[in-house]
VEXNUBA-489260 format. One record per residue: x, y, z of N, C-alpha, C in turn. Coordinates in steps of 0.02 Angstrom, whole numbers, padded with zeros to 5 digits, always signed. Each point is the difference from the previous one (the first is absolute). Example, Ala and Ser with C-alpha at 12.3 -4.5 7.8 and 13.67 -1.06 7.14 Angstrom:
// residues 2
+00660-00284+00390-00045+00059+00000+00045+00060+00000;-00018+00053-00036+00042+00059+00003-00039+00055+00037;
***
This chain:
// residues 106
+01750-00473-01388-00039-00058+00059+00059+00005+00033;-00004-00023+00076+00031+00012+00050-00009-00042+00054;+00060-00009+00080-00026-00056+00013+00042+00071+00092;-00069+00024+00048-00008+00051+00027+00002-00052+00085;+00081+00044+00042-00044-00050+00092+00038+00066+00022;-00054+00012+00023+00036+00048+00080-00018-00014+00083;+00043+00011+00080-00015-00003+00013+00032+00067+00048;-00060+00004+00044-00007+00083+00054+00029-00046+00072;+00042+00025+00026-00028+00008+00065+00007+00058+00049;-00050-00017+00050-00004+00082+00028-00003-00010+00066;+00075+00026+00034-00024+00004+00070-00013+00066+00039;-00033+00015+00055-00014+00092-00015-00036+00027-00022;+00043+00057+00000-00001+00038-00071+00053-00006-00064;+00061-00060+00020-00006+00024-00069-00003-00099-00057;+00002+00032-00029+00005-00054-00084+00042-00014-00041;+00026-00073+00006+00049+00005-00045-00048-00066-00059;+00041+00033-00070-00036-00049-00051+00048-00023-00052;-00014-00034-00050+00046-00037-00036-00046-00056-00077;+00024-00019-00035-00041+00017-00082+00036-00040+00007;-00017-00031-00053+00048-00035-00058-00037-00034-00079;+00019+00016-00045-00061+00016-00077+00056-00031-00079;-00018-00048+00009+00014-00030-00071-00021-00003-00045;+00030+00035-00060-00044+00003-00074+00018-00082-00021;-00074-00033-00040-00020-00054-00026+00007+00013-00081;+00022+00087+00003-00009-00005-00083+00055+00081-00007;+00051+00023-00071+00047+00045+00023-00069+00059-00053;-00002+00037+00031-00021+00065-00034-00005+00070+00038;-00021+00062-00037+00026+00061+00051-00052+00006+00047;-00036-00049+00036-00016-00025+00069+00039-00035+00052;+00009-00046-00049+00045-00058+00041+00068-00044-00020;+00040-00010+00083+00073-00048-00050-00033-00055+00044;+00078-00044-00026-00005-00054+00018+00037+00008+00104;+00046+00038-00044+00038+00017+00073-00059-00010+00052;+00041-00006+00066-00038+00006+00060+00024+00078+00016;-00090+00024+00009+00018+00070+00067-00030-00002+00048;+00053+00019+00050+00018-00004+00081-00076+00068-00006;+00008+00042+00060-00015+00076+00010-00008-00028+00102;+00019+00047+00039-00010-00032+00087-00053+00083+00004;+00006+00034+00048-00026+00046+00030-00003+00013+00073;-00026+00019+00036-00021+00041+00047-00071+00053+00033;-00018+00034+00038-00050+00032+00002+00028-00005+00083;+00018+00067+00028+00012-00018+00071-00047+00099+00014;-00047-00036+00067-00031+00056+00007+00000+00030+00085;+00059+00058-00015+00004+00046+00078-00075+00016+00008;-00014+00020-00020-00083+00022+00033-00048-00036-00049;-00060-00024+00031-00041-00017-00060-00057+00026-00036;+00039+00069+00001-00035+00033-00087+00037+00017-00064;+00096-00021+00026+00028-00013-00036+00030-00031+00012;+00006-00049-00080+00045-00047+00008+00069+00006-00087;+00050+00000+00026+00040-00017-00044+00032-00056-00025;+00006+00004-00063+00028-00061-00049+00045+00007-00046;+00030-00061+00032+00047+00007-00075+00028-00065-00026;+00041-00001-00056+00001-00082-00061+00051+00009-00024;+00022-00069-00021+00033-00011-00051-00013-00055-00047;+00029+00008-00040-00046-00061-00054+00105-00006-00061;-00042-00070+00012+00077-00025-00018-00036-00043-00061;+00056+00010-00048-00011-00048-00070+00055-00021-00033;+00021-00066-00020+00041-00049-00009+00073-00003+00064;-00015+00015+00071+00023+00037+00028+00017+00049-00004;-00009+00051-00025+00048+00053+00014-00073+00052+00051;+00031+00029+00003-00077+00055+00033-00024+00072-00054;-00049-00033-00016-00023+00078-00059-00031+00089+00033;-00030-00021+00042-00062+00055+00022+00012-00022+00091;+00015+00046+00018-00020+00032+00058-00061+00066+00020;-00020-00051+00064-00068+00082-00040-00038+00002+00121;+00010+00065+00009-00038+00045+00060-00056+00001-00031;-00049+00018+00048-00065+00074+00024-00033-00021+00085;-00041+00043-00021-00047+00012+00091-00076+00007-00031;-00014-00033+00012-00068+00055+00001-00018+00008+00085;-00070+00040-00020-00027+00027+00048-00068+00007-00009;-00026-00076+00043-00056-00030+00045-00056+00046+00031;-00047+00010-00015-00062+00036+00050-00069-00051+00002;-00070+00018+00041-00034-00011-00019-00024-00024-00093;+00021+00065+00031-00071+00022-00091+00035-00014-00063;+00095+00018+00013-00004-00020-00111+00100-00025+00042;+00022-00016-00033+00079-00008-00016+00047+00000-00054;+00061+00026+00009+00034+00038-00034+00073-00027+00003;-00013-00059-00061+00078-00015-00002+00048+00049-00044;+00048-00022-00007+00073+00066-00052+00044-00040+00012;+00047-00040-00027+00064-00058-00015+00031+00057-00062;+00077-00033+00006+00018+00022-00058+00061-00071-00040;+00016-00040-00036+00036-00040-00040+00067+00019-00022;+00073-00018+00030+00061+00001-00004+00023-00088-00064;+00070+00037-00019+00040-00045-00032+00073-00007+00042;-00006-00052+00041+00078+00019-00007+00069+00023-00007;-00006-00005-00076+00045+00039+00002+00013+00052-00009;-00050+00030+00016+00037+00070+00001-00025+00042+00069;+00010-00044+00047+00024+00015+00067+00072+00024+00002;+00041-00026-00067+00061+00031+00018+00024+00049-00038;-00035+00026-00051+00004+00056-00015-00069+00051+00029;-00027+00017-00018-00033+00064+00015-00074-00059-00012;-00046-00028+00069-00039-00028-00014-00104+00017-00052;+00021-00043+00003-00067+00010-00084-00029-00017+00006;-00070+00014-00016-00090-00004+00066-00026-00036-00117;+00013-00060+00020-00054-00043-00034-00051+00000-00017;-00039+00031+00065-00081-00027-00028-00002+00053+00097;-00065+00022-00001-00056+00028+00056-00052+00006-00009;-00029-00038+00066-00058-00010-00016-00040+00036+00073;-00084+00041-00032-00031+00005+00037-00064-00049+00015;-00001-00027-00020-00047-00024-00037-00068-00058+00040;+00016+00009+00057-00042-00019+00049-00056+00047+00059;-00039+00041-00027-00028+00020+00012-00078-00003+00031;+00011-00043+00052-00082-00028+00027-00049+00035+00032;-00051+00007+00019-00072+00013+00021-00048-00062+00034;-00013+00014+00057-00028-00035+00043-00060+00005+00022;-00046-00025-00035-00074+00005+00039-00014-00041+00035;
***
């Protein structure tokens, strides 16, 4: 069980997001420490959103993510990658990648 809150500010083609989560229990999926994240989405073209974000756990960056999408009238394809900040000092290590959102619109 956890408490979650978030905010979204949208200005023209820019979205700024922030989230805060505090676990009420200590388990594999929750932590009693505050976990915050911030993100941005910029649309240089109406069909091409570019996304970036960072997650903080115990006031230290835990993950950095980057992604983009192609959005058409009939389908959307989103691609993203997640990195650990420690990997930027030597060779960047991809800790996760996703081509998760292939959506069809009817």
